[in-house]
PyMOL Python script that loads the backbone (N, CA, C, O; Angstrom):
from pymol import cmd

cmd.read_pdbstr("""\
ATOM      1  N   MET A   1      79.846 134.075 -38.425  1.00  0.00           N
ATOM      2  CA  MET A   1      81.108 134.701 -38.055  1.00  0.00           C
ATOM      3  C   MET A   1      82.052 134.775 -39.252  1.00  0.00           C
ATOM      4  O   MET A   1      82.894 135.669 -39.339  1.00  0.00           O
ATOM      5  N   LYS A   2      81.905 133.847 -40.151  1.00  0.00           N
ATOM      6  CA  LYS A   2      82.775 133.828 -41.318  1.00  0.00           C
ATOM      7  C   LYS A   2      82.591 135.089 -42.171  1.00  0.00           C
ATOM      8  O   LYS A   2      83.564 135.638 -42.687  1.00  0.00           O
ATOM      9  N   ASP A   3      81.346 135.542 -42.316  1.00  0.00           N
ATOM     10  CA  ASP A   3      81.075 136.755 -43.088  1.00  0.00           C
ATOM     11  C   ASP A   3      81.674 137.990 -42.423  1.00  0.00           C
ATOM     12  O   ASP A   3      82.199 138.875 -43.100  1.00  0.00           O
ATOM     13  N   VAL A   4      81.592 138.045 -41.104  1.00  0.00           N
ATOM     14  CA  VAL A   4      82.163 139.181 -40.373  1.00  0.00           C
ATOM     15  C   VAL A   4      83.676 139.160 -40.494  1.00  0.00           C
ATOM     16  O   VAL A   4      84.297 140.200 -40.714  1.00  0.00           O
ATOM     17  N   GLU A   5      84.266 138.001 -40.353  1.00  0.00           N
ATOM     18  CA  GLU A   5      85.725 137.873 -40.490  1.00  0.00           C
ATOM     19  C   GLU A   5      86.159 138.328 -41.881  1.00  0.00           C
ATOM     20  O   GLU A   5      87.176 139.005 -42.033  1.00  0.00           O
ATOM     21  N   SER A   6      85.395 137.956 -42.876  1.00  0.00           N
ATOM     22  CA  SER A   6      85.688 138.374 -44.247  1.00  0.00           C
ATOM     23  C   SER A   6      85.602 139.892 -44.384  1.00  0.00           C
ATOM     24  O   SER A   6      86.439 140.502 -45.049  1.00  0.00           O
ATOM     25  N   ALA A   7      84.609 140.497 -43.770  1.00  0.00           N
ATOM     26  CA  ALA A   7      84.471 141.958 -43.805  1.00  0.00           C
ATOM     27  C   ALA A   7      85.648 142.631 -43.104  1.00  0.00           C
ATOM     28  O   ALA A   7      86.142 143.658 -43.568  1.00  0.00           O
ATOM     29  N   LEU A   8      86.096 142.057 -41.995  1.00  0.00           N
ATOM     30  CA  LEU A   8      87.239 142.629 -41.271  1.00  0.00           C
ATOM     31  C   LEU A   8      88.517 142.564 -42.104  1.00  0.00           C
ATOM     32  O   LEU A   8      89.399 143.410 -41.964  1.00  0.00           O
ATOM     33  N   GLU A   9      88.611 141.565 -42.963  1.00  0.00           N
ATOM     34  CA  GLU A   9      89.785 141.457 -43.835  1.00  0.00           C
ATOM     35  C   GLU A   9      89.925 142.676 -44.750  1.00  0.00           C
ATOM     36  O   GLU A   9      91.028 142.992 -45.196  1.00  0.00           O
ATOM     37  N   HIS A  10      88.832 143.348 -45.026  1.00  0.00           N
ATOM     38  CA  HIS A  10      88.874 144.547 -45.865  1.00  0.00           C
ATOM     39  C   HIS A  10      89.497 145.739 -45.144  1.00  0.00           C
ATOM     40  O   HIS A  10      90.063 146.620 -45.791  1.00  0.00           O
ATOM     41  N   VAL A  11      89.403 145.779 -43.823  1.00  0.00           N
ATOM     42  CA  VAL A  11      89.961 146.920 -43.082  1.00  0.00           C
ATOM     43  C   VAL A  11      91.339 146.630 -42.501  1.00  0.00           C
ATOM     44  O   VAL A  11      92.085 147.559 -42.188  1.00  0.00           O
ATOM     45  N   ARG A  12      91.681 145.373 -42.355  1.00  0.00           N
ATOM     46  CA  ARG A  12      92.965 145.024 -41.738  1.00  0.00           C
ATOM     47  C   ARG A  12      94.181 145.639 -42.433  1.00  0.00           C
ATOM     48  O   ARG A  12      95.091 146.095 -41.741  1.00  0.00           O
ATOM     49  N   PRO A  13      94.239 145.674 -43.763  1.00  0.00           N
ATOM     50  CA  PRO A  13      95.412 146.296 -44.396  1.00  0.00           C
ATOM     51  C   PRO A  13      95.586 147.766 -44.007  1.00  0.00           C
ATOM     52  O   PRO A  13      96.713 148.245 -43.879  1.00  0.00           O
ATOM     53  N   HIS A  14      94.483 148.476 -43.819  1.00  0.00           N
ATOM     54  CA  HIS A  14      94.555 149.884 -43.423  1.00  0.00           C
ATOM     55  C   HIS A  14      95.075 150.019 -41.994  1.00  0.00           C
ATOM     56  O   HIS A  14      95.829 150.943 -41.689  1.00  0.00           O
ATOM     57  N   LEU A  15      94.679 149.112 -41.132  1.00  0.00           N
ATOM     58  CA  LEU A  15      95.164 149.126 -39.756  1.00  0.00           C
ATOM     59  C   LEU A  15      96.635 148.737 -39.697  1.00  0.00           C
ATOM     60  O   LEU A  15      97.400 149.293 -38.908  1.00  0.00           O
ATOM     61  N   ALA A  16      97.024 147.789 -40.529  1.00  0.00           N
ATOM     62  CA  ALA A  16      98.396 147.275 -40.530  1.00  0.00           C
ATOM     63  C   ALA A  16      99.413 148.332 -40.952  1.00  0.00           C
ATOM     64  O   ALA A  16     100.578 148.261 -40.561  1.00  0.00           O
ATOM     65  N   VAL A  17      98.985 149.301 -41.742  1.00  0.00           N
ATOM     66  CA  VAL A  17      99.894 150.377 -42.167  1.00  0.00           C
ATOM     67  C   VAL A  17     100.510 151.062 -40.953  1.00  0.00           C
ATOM     68  O   VAL A  17     101.675 151.459 -40.984  1.00  0.00           O
ATOM     69  N   ASP A  18      99.732 151.199 -39.889  1.00  0.00           N
ATOM     70  CA  ASP A  18     100.215 151.846 -38.668  1.00  0.00           C
ATOM     71  C   ASP A  18     100.561 150.844 -37.574  1.00  0.00           C
ATOM     72  O   ASP A  18     100.717 151.225 -36.413  1.00  0.00           O
ATOM     73  N   GLY A  19     100.683 149.570 -37.931  1.00  0.00           N
ATOM     74  CA  GLY A  19     101.076 148.555 -36.959  1.00  0.00           C
ATOM     75  C   GLY A  19      99.939 148.012 -36.121  1.00  0.00           C
ATOM     76  O   GLY A  19     100.176 147.433 -35.060  1.00  0.00           O
ATOM     77  N   GLY A  20      98.708 148.186 -36.574  1.00  0.00           N
ATOM     78  CA  GLY A  20      97.564 147.727 -35.799  1.00  0.00           C
ATOM     79  C   GLY A  20      96.850 146.554 -36.433  1.00  0.00           C
ATOM     80  O   GLY A  20      97.178 146.112 -37.534  1.00  0.00           O
ATOM     81  N   ASN A  21      95.863 146.067 -35.703  1.00  0.00           N
ATOM     82  CA  ASN A  21      95.040 144.966 -36.178  1.00  0.00           C
ATOM     83  C   ASN A  21      93.775 144.935 -35.337  1.00  0.00           C
ATOM     84  O   ASN A  21      93.638 145.686 -34.371  1.00  0.00           O
ATOM     85  N   VAL A  22      92.866 144.070 -35.708  1.00  0.00           N
ATOM     86  CA  VAL A  22      91.623 143.902 -34.973  1.00  0.00           C
ATOM     87  C   VAL A  22      91.306 142.411 -34.913  1.00  0.00           C
ATOM     88  O   VAL A  22      91.530 141.678 -35.876  1.00  0.00           O
ATOM     89  N   GLU A  23      90.787 141.979 -33.778  1.00  0.00           N
ATOM     90  CA  GLU A  23      90.423 140.575 -33.569  1.00  0.00           C
ATOM     91  C   GLU A  23      88.913 140.472 -33.395  1.00  0.00           C
ATOM     92  O   GLU A  23      88.321 141.230 -32.626  1.00  0.00           O
ATOM     93  N   LEU A  24      88.299 139.552 -34.094  1.00  0.00           N
ATOM     94  CA  LEU A  24      86.880 139.266 -33.896  1.00  0.00           C
ATOM     95  C   LEU A  24      86.752 138.413 -32.642  1.00  0.00           C
ATOM     96  O   LEU A  24      87.307 137.316 -32.574  1.00  0.00           O
ATOM     97  N   VAL A  25      86.024 138.913 -31.652  1.00  0.00           N
ATOM     98  CA  VAL A  25      85.865 138.202 -30.387  1.00  0.00           C
ATOM     99  C   VAL A  25      84.593 137.361 -30.394  1.00  0.00           C
ATOM    100  O   VAL A  25      84.618 136.181 -30.044  1.00  0.00           O
ATOM    101  N   ASP A  26      83.481 137.975 -30.796  1.00  0.00           N
ATOM    102  CA  ASP A  26      82.199 137.272 -30.751  1.00  0.00           C
ATOM    103  C   ASP A  26      81.144 138.102 -31.479  1.00  0.00           C
ATOM    104  O   ASP A  26      81.393 139.240 -31.876  1.00  0.00           O
ATOM    105  N   ILE A  27      79.987 137.520 -31.643  1.00  0.00           N
ATOM    106  CA  ILE A  27      78.808 138.229 -32.129  1.00  0.00           C
ATOM    107  C   ILE A  27      77.705 137.940 -31.123  1.00  0.00           C
ATOM    108  O   ILE A  27      77.396 136.779 -30.854  1.00  0.00           O
ATOM    109  N   THR A  28      77.115 138.981 -30.569  1.00  0.00           N
ATOM    110  CA  THR A  28      76.097 138.800 -29.538  1.00  0.00           C
ATOM    111  C   THR A  28      74.793 138.298 -30.142  1.00  0.00           C
ATOM    112  O   THR A  28      74.614 138.302 -31.360  1.00  0.00           O
ATOM    113  N   GLU A  29      73.890 137.867 -29.274  1.00  0.00           N
ATOM    114  CA  GLU A  29      72.576 137.393 -29.714  1.00  0.00           C
ATOM    115  C   GLU A  29      71.784 138.485 -30.417  1.00  0.00           C
ATOM    116  O   GLU A  29      70.935 138.198 -31.262  1.00  0.00           O
ATOM    117  N   ASP A  30      72.063 139.754 -30.066  1.00  0.00           N
ATOM    118  CA  ASP A  30      71.362 140.862 -30.716  1.00  0.00           C
ATOM    119  C   ASP A  30      72.165 141.446 -31.880  1.00  0.00           C
ATOM    120  O   ASP A  30      71.978 142.603 -32.257  1.00  0.00           O
ATOM    121  N   ASN A  31      73.059 140.633 -32.443  1.00  0.00           N
ATOM    122  CA  ASN A  31      73.811 140.958 -33.667  1.00  0.00           C
ATOM    123  C   ASN A  31      74.736 142.163 -33.552  1.00  0.00           C
ATOM    124  O   ASN A  31      74.838 142.970 -34.476  1.00  0.00           O
ATOM    125  N   VAL A  32      75.402 142.275 -32.424  1.00  0.00           N
ATOM    126  CA  VAL A  32      76.457 143.269 -32.256  1.00  0.00           C
ATOM    127  C   VAL A  32      77.786 142.523 -32.309  1.00  0.00           C
ATOM    128  O   VAL A  32      77.994 141.549 -31.586  1.00  0.00           O
ATOM    129  N   VAL A  33      78.672 142.990 -33.168  1.00  0.00           N
ATOM    130  CA  VAL A  33      79.986 142.373 -33.335  1.00  0.00           C
ATOM    131  C   VAL A  33      80.915 142.907 -32.251  1.00  0.00           C
ATOM    132  O   VAL A  33      81.012 144.117 -32.047  1.00  0.00           O
ATOM    133  N   LEU A  34      81.590 142.006 -31.564  1.00  0.00           N
ATOM    134  CA  LEU A  34      82.559 142.386 -30.537  1.00  0.00           C
ATOM    135  C   LEU A  34      83.958 142.197 -31.094  1.00  0.00           C
ATOM    136  O   LEU A  34      84.312 141.121 -31.576  1.00  0.00           O
ATOM    137  N   ILE A  35      84.754 143.270 -31.018  1.00  0.00           N
ATOM    138  CA  ILE A  35      86.126 143.216 -31.513  1.00  0.00           C
ATOM    139  C   ILE A  35      87.086 143.618 -30.406  1.00  0.00           C
ATOM    140  O   ILE A  35      86.691 144.188 -29.389  1.00  0.00           O
ATOM    141  N   ARG A  36      88.350 143.309 -30.627  1.00  0.00           N
ATOM    142  CA  ARG A  36      89.412 143.718 -29.705  1.00  0.00           C
ATOM    143  C   ARG A  36      90.525 144.318 -30.550  1.00  0.00           C
ATOM    144  O   ARG A  36      90.950 143.731 -31.545  1.00  0.00           O
ATOM    145  N   TRP A  37      90.993 145.494 -30.144  1.00  0.00           N
ATOM    146  CA  TRP A  37      92.120 146.123 -30.835  1.00  0.00           C
ATOM    147  C   TRP A  37      93.394 145.349 -30.548  1.00  0.00           C
ATOM    148  O   TRP A  37      93.584 144.832 -29.447  1.00  0.00           O
ATOM    149  N   LYS A  38      94.265 145.273 -31.546  1.00  0.00           N
ATOM    150  CA  LYS A  38      95.557 144.606 -31.413  1.00  0.00           C
ATOM    151  C   LYS A  38      96.657 145.546 -31.892  1.00  0.00           C
ATOM    152  O   LYS A  38      96.402 146.487 -32.643  1.00  0.00           O
ATOM    153  N   GLY A  39      97.873 145.281 -31.452  1.00  0.00           N
ATOM    154  CA  GLY A  39      99.023 146.060 -31.899  1.00  0.00           C
ATOM    155  C   GLY A  39      98.894 147.528 -31.548  1.00  0.00           C
ATOM    156  O   GLY A  39      98.438 147.879 -30.460  1.00  0.00           O
ATOM    157  N   ALA A  40      99.299 148.388 -32.480  1.00  0.00           N
ATOM    158  CA  ALA A  40      99.310 149.828 -32.250  1.00  0.00           C
ATOM    159  C   ALA A  40      97.911 150.393 -32.007  1.00  0.00           C
ATOM    160  O   ALA A  40      97.777 151.462 -31.412  1.00  0.00           O
ATOM    161  N   CYS A  41      96.885 149.704 -32.452  1.00  0.00           N
ATOM    162  CA  CYS A  41      95.514 150.194 -32.263  1.00  0.00           C
ATOM    163  C   CYS A  41      95.124 150.278 -30.785  1.00  0.00           C
ATOM    164  O   CYS A  41      94.249 151.062 -30.419  1.00  0.00           O
ATOM    165  N   ARG A  42      95.762 149.483 -29.945  1.00  0.00           N
ATOM    166  CA  ARG A  42      95.416 149.489 -28.521  1.00  0.00           C
ATOM    167  C   ARG A  42      95.701 150.828 -27.865  1.00  0.00           C
ATOM    168  O   ARG A  42      95.043 151.191 -26.889  1.00  0.00           O
ATOM    169  N   ASN A  43      96.677 151.572 -28.388  1.00  0.00           N
ATOM    170  CA  ASN A  43      97.068 152.837 -27.766  1.00  0.00           C
ATOM    171  C   ASN A  43      96.815 154.047 -28.653  1.00  0.00           C
ATOM    172  O   ASN A  43      97.318 155.136 -28.376  1.00  0.00           O
ATOM    173  N   CYS A  44      96.052 153.869 -29.698  1.00  0.00           N
ATOM    174  CA  CYS A  44      95.822 154.944 -30.664  1.00  0.00           C
ATOM    175  C   CYS A  44      94.647 155.816 -30.225  1.00  0.00           C
ATOM    176  O   CYS A  44      93.641 155.317 -29.722  1.00  0.00           O
ATOM    177  N   ASN A  45      94.792 157.127 -30.424  1.00  0.00           N
ATOM    178  CA  ASN A  45      93.705 158.030 -30.053  1.00  0.00           C
ATOM    179  C   ASN A  45      92.660 158.180 -31.163  1.00  0.00           C
ATOM    180  O   ASN A  45      91.705 158.941 -31.008  1.00  0.00           O
ATOM    181  N   MET A  46      92.826 157.471 -32.270  1.00  0.00           N
ATOM    182  CA  MET A  46      91.886 157.546 -33.393  1.00  0.00           C
ATOM    183  C   MET A  46      90.965 156.324 -33.471  1.00  0.00           C
ATOM    184  O   MET A  46      90.233 156.163 -34.447  1.00  0.00           O
ATOM    185  N   THR A  47      90.997 155.472 -32.458  1.00  0.00           N
ATOM    186  CA  THR A  47      90.238 154.225 -32.540  1.00  0.00           C
ATOM    187  C   THR A  47      88.731 154.444 -32.637  1.00  0.00           C
ATOM    188  O   THR A  47      88.049 153.691 -33.334  1.00  0.00           O
ATOM    189  N   GLN A  48      88.200 155.446 -31.962  1.00  0.00           N
ATOM    190  CA  GLN A  48      86.753 155.674 -32.024  1.00  0.00           C
ATOM    191  C   GLN A  48      86.326 156.047 -33.439  1.00  0.00           C
ATOM    192  O   GLN A  48      85.305 155.565 -33.929  1.00  0.00           O
ATOM    193  N   MET A  49      87.099 156.899 -34.091  1.00  0.00           N
ATOM    194  CA  MET A  49      86.786 157.269 -35.465  1.00  0.00           C
ATOM    195  C   MET A  49      86.971 156.072 -36.399  1.00  0.00           C
ATOM    196  O   MET A  49      86.161 155.848 -37.299  1.00  0.00           O
ATOM    197  N   THR A  50      88.035 155.309 -36.180  1.00  0.00           N
ATOM    198  CA  THR A  50      88.278 154.113 -36.991  1.00  0.00           C
ATOM    199  C   THR A  50      87.142 153.117 -36.821  1.00  0.00           C
ATOM    200  O   THR A  50      86.712 152.481 -37.784  1.00  0.00           O
ATOM    201  N   LEU A  51      86.662 152.987 -35.598  1.00  0.00           N
ATOM    202  CA  LEU A  51      85.566 152.060 -35.323  1.00  0.00           C
ATOM    203  C   LEU A  51      84.301 152.467 -36.075  1.00  0.00           C
ATOM    204  O   LEU A  51      83.717 151.651 -36.788  1.00  0.00           O
ATOM    205  N   LYS A  52      83.879 153.703 -35.925  1.00  0.00           N
ATOM    206  CA  LYS A  52      82.604 154.151 -36.498  1.00  0.00           C
ATOM    207  C   LYS A  52      82.670 154.370 -38.004  1.00  0.00           C
ATOM    208  O   LYS A  52      81.795 153.906 -38.736  1.00  0.00           O
ATOM    209  N   ALA A  53      83.697 155.072 -38.474  1.00  0.00           N
ATOM    210  CA  ALA A  53      83.766 155.439 -39.892  1.00  0.00           C
ATOM    211  C   ALA A  53      84.441 154.376 -40.744  1.00  0.00           C
ATOM    212  O   ALA A  53      84.368 154.426 -41.971  1.00  0.00           O
ATOM    213  N   GLY A  54      85.092 153.420 -40.107  1.00  0.00           N
ATOM    214  CA  GLY A  54      85.788 152.389 -40.862  1.00  0.00           C
ATOM    215  C   GLY A  54      85.193 151.017 -40.641  1.00  0.00           C
ATOM    216  O   GLY A  54      84.479 150.491 -41.495  1.00  0.00           O
ATOM    217  N   ILE A  55      85.486 150.450 -39.507  1.00  0.00           N
ATOM    218  CA  ILE A  55      85.117 149.063 -39.237  1.00  0.00           C
ATOM    219  C   ILE A  55      83.606 148.852 -39.222  1.00  0.00           C
ATOM    220  O   ILE A  55      83.097 147.971 -39.916  1.00  0.00           O
ATOM    221  N   GLU A  56      82.892 149.647 -38.444  1.00  0.00           N
ATOM    222  CA  GLU A  56      81.445 149.441 -38.346  1.00  0.00           C
ATOM    223  C   GLU A  56      80.761 149.654 -39.696  1.00  0.00           C
ATOM    224  O   GLU A  56      79.868 148.895 -40.072  1.00  0.00           O
ATOM    225  N   GLU A  57      81.178 150.671 -40.410  1.00  0.00           N
ATOM    226  CA  GLU A  57      80.590 150.951 -41.725  1.00  0.00           C
ATOM    227  C   GLU A  57      80.810 149.785 -42.693  1.00  0.00           C
ATOM    228  O   GLU A  57      79.889 149.383 -43.403  1.00  0.00           O
ATOM    229  N   VAL A  58      82.017 149.251 -42.718  1.00  0.00           N
ATOM    230  CA  VAL A  58      82.333 148.134 -43.618  1.00  0.00           C
ATOM    231  C   VAL A  58      81.564 146.876 -43.215  1.00  0.00           C
ATOM    232  O   VAL A  58      80.957 146.218 -44.061  1.00  0.00           O
ATOM    233  N   VAL A  59      81.591 146.548 -41.936  1.00  0.00           N
ATOM    234  CA  VAL A  59      80.926 145.322 -41.476  1.00  0.00           C
ATOM    235  C   VAL A  59      79.420 145.399 -41.724  1.00  0.00           C
ATOM    236  O   VAL A  59      78.828 144.452 -42.240  1.00  0.00           O
ATOM    237  N   LYS A  60      78.803 146.515 -41.362  1.00  0.00           N
ATOM    238  CA  LYS A  60      77.359 146.653 -41.576  1.00  0.00           C
ATOM    239  C   LYS A  60      77.013 146.656 -43.061  1.00  0.00           C
ATOM    240  O   LYS A  60      75.940 146.195 -43.451  1.00  0.00           O
ATOM    241  N   GLY A  61      77.905 147.167 -43.880  1.00  0.00           N
ATOM    242  CA  GLY A  61      77.667 147.188 -45.315  1.00  0.00           C
ATOM    243  C   GLY A  61      77.810 145.833 -45.981  1.00  0.00           C
ATOM    244  O   GLY A  61      77.199 145.585 -47.020  1.00  0.00           O
ATOM    245  N   LYS A  62      78.608 144.953 -45.395  1.00  0.00           N
ATOM    246  CA  LYS A  62      78.878 143.656 -46.015  1.00  0.00           C
ATOM    247  C   LYS A  62      78.133 142.491 -45.369  1.00  0.00           C
ATOM    248  O   LYS A  62      78.000 141.429 -45.977  1.00  0.00           O
ATOM    249  N   VAL A  63      77.649 142.682 -44.147  1.00  0.00           N
ATOM    250  CA  VAL A  63      76.998 141.583 -43.426  1.00  0.00           C
ATOM    251  C   VAL A  63      75.595 142.019 -42.992  1.00  0.00           C
ATOM    252  O   VAL A  63      75.436 142.932 -42.182  1.00  0.00           O
ATOM    253  N   ALA A  64      74.594 141.354 -43.541  1.00  0.00           N
ATOM    254  CA  ALA A  64      73.207 141.671 -43.191  1.00  0.00           C
ATOM    255  C   ALA A  64      72.952 141.381 -41.717  1.00  0.00           C
ATOM    256  O   ALA A  64      73.538 140.463 -41.143  1.00  0.00           O
ATOM    257  N   ASN A  65      72.094 142.152 -41.128  1.00  0.00           N
ATOM    258  CA  ASN A  65      71.616 141.973 -39.753  1.00  0.00           C
ATOM    259  C   ASN A  65      72.571 142.443 -38.667  1.00  0.00           C
ATOM    260  O   ASN A  65      72.200 142.422 -37.494  1.00  0.00           O
ATOM    261  N   VAL A  66      73.780 142.863 -39.003  1.00  0.00           N
ATOM    262  CA  VAL A  66      74.676 143.390 -37.976  1.00  0.00           C
ATOM    263  C   VAL A  66      74.173 144.773 -37.582  1.00  0.00           C
ATOM    264  O   VAL A  66      73.979 145.641 -38.433  1.00  0.00           O
ATOM    265  N   LEU A  67      73.964 144.968 -36.280  1.00  0.00           N
ATOM    266  CA  LEU A  67      73.431 146.237 -35.793  1.00  0.00           C
ATOM    267  C   LEU A  67      74.515 147.207 -35.356  1.00  0.00           C
ATOM    268  O   LEU A  67      74.275 148.412 -35.282  1.00  0.00           O
ATOM    269  N   GLY A  68      75.692 146.699 -35.070  1.00  0.00           N
ATOM    270  CA  GLY A  68      76.769 147.573 -34.633  1.00  0.00           C
ATOM    271  C   GLY A  68      78.019 146.785 -34.316  1.00  0.00           C
ATOM    272  O   GLY A  68      78.041 145.556 -34.380  1.00  0.00           O
ATOM    273  N   VAL A  69      79.061 147.525 -33.971  1.00  0.00           N
ATOM    274  CA  VAL A  69      80.342 146.933 -33.591  1.00  0.00           C
ATOM    275  C   VAL A  69      80.771 147.594 -32.292  1.00  0.00           C
ATOM    276  O   VAL A  69      80.697 148.816 -32.157  1.00  0.00           O
ATOM    277  N   ARG A  70      81.217 146.789 -31.340  1.00  0.00           N
ATOM    278  CA  ARG A  70      81.644 147.299 -30.039  1.00  0.00           C
ATOM    279  C   ARG A  70      83.011 146.730 -29.696  1.00  0.00           C
ATOM    280  O   ARG A  70      83.319 145.585 -30.028  1.00  0.00           O
ATOM    281  N   VAL A  71      83.818 147.529 -29.038  1.00  0.00           N
ATOM    282  CA  VAL A  71      85.157 147.112 -28.634  1.00  0.00           C
ATOM    283  C   VAL A  71      85.106 146.541 -27.227  1.00  0.00           C
ATOM    284  O   VAL A  71      84.478 147.113 -26.336  1.00  0.00           O
ATOM    285  N   VAL A  72      85.770 145.413 -27.034  1.00  0.00           N
ATOM    286  CA  VAL A  72      85.947 144.852 -25.696  1.00  0.00           C
ATOM    287  C   VAL A  72      87.425 144.942 -25.345  1.00  0.00           C
ATOM    288  O   VAL A  72      88.286 144.911 -26.224  1.00  0.00           O
ATOM    289  N   GLU A  73      87.703 145.050 -24.079  1.00  0.00           N
ATOM    290  CA  GLU A  73      89.079 145.164 -23.604  1.00  0.00           C
ATOM    291  C   GLU A  73      89.697 143.781 -23.426  1.00  0.00           C
ATOM    292  O   GLU A  73      88.997 142.769 -23.454  1.00  0.00           O
ATOM    293  N   GLU A  74      91.002 143.750 -23.245  1.00  0.00           N
ATOM    294  CA  GLU A  74      91.726 142.478 -23.071  1.00  0.00           C
ATOM    295  C   GLU A  74      91.127 141.620 -21.968  1.00  0.00           C
ATOM    296  O   GLU A  74      91.058 140.399 -22.109  1.00  0.00           O
ATOM    297  N   SER A  75      90.694 142.232 -20.874  1.00  0.00           N
ATOM    298  CA  SER A  75      90.191 141.457 -19.739  1.00  0.00           C
ATOM    299  C   SER A  75      88.734 141.036 -19.903  1.00  0.00           C
ATOM    300  O   SER A  75      88.245 140.199 -19.144  1.00  0.00           O
ATOM    301  N   ASP A  76      88.029 141.612 -20.895  1.00  0.00           N
ATOM    302  CA  ASP A  76      86.636 141.236 -21.137  1.00  0.00           C
ATOM    303  C   ASP A  76      86.580 139.887 -21.841  1.00  0.00           C
ATOM    304  O   ASP A  76      87.519 139.509 -22.541  1.00  0.00           O
ATOM    305  N   PRO A  77      85.473 139.158 -21.654  1.00  0.00           N
ATOM    306  CA  PRO A  77      85.342 137.859 -22.338  1.00  0.00           C
ATOM    307  C   PRO A  77      85.223 138.006 -23.838  1.00  0.00           C
ATOM    308  O   PRO A  77      85.107 137.008 -24.549  1.00  0.00           O
TER     309      PRO A  77
END
""", "prot")
cmd.dss("prot")
cmd.show_as("cartoon", "prot")
cmd.util.cbc("prot")
cmd.orient("prot")
């Protein structure tokens, strides 16, 4: 999880420009990173593009074996 958190630190400044952030929730047994949007990202219509072209690309590029990144909602575990 430390490597994933480190990878997320690379994208956080870009999210913070618009008042957003991302929280690392968990990593599944099949190596999918679970994140939760924070701040302005929760209501942004660009989150899907940010997820695929930003966060997932960075995390997969910096952390071996990560197969993808998925967003969980506030009420999800």
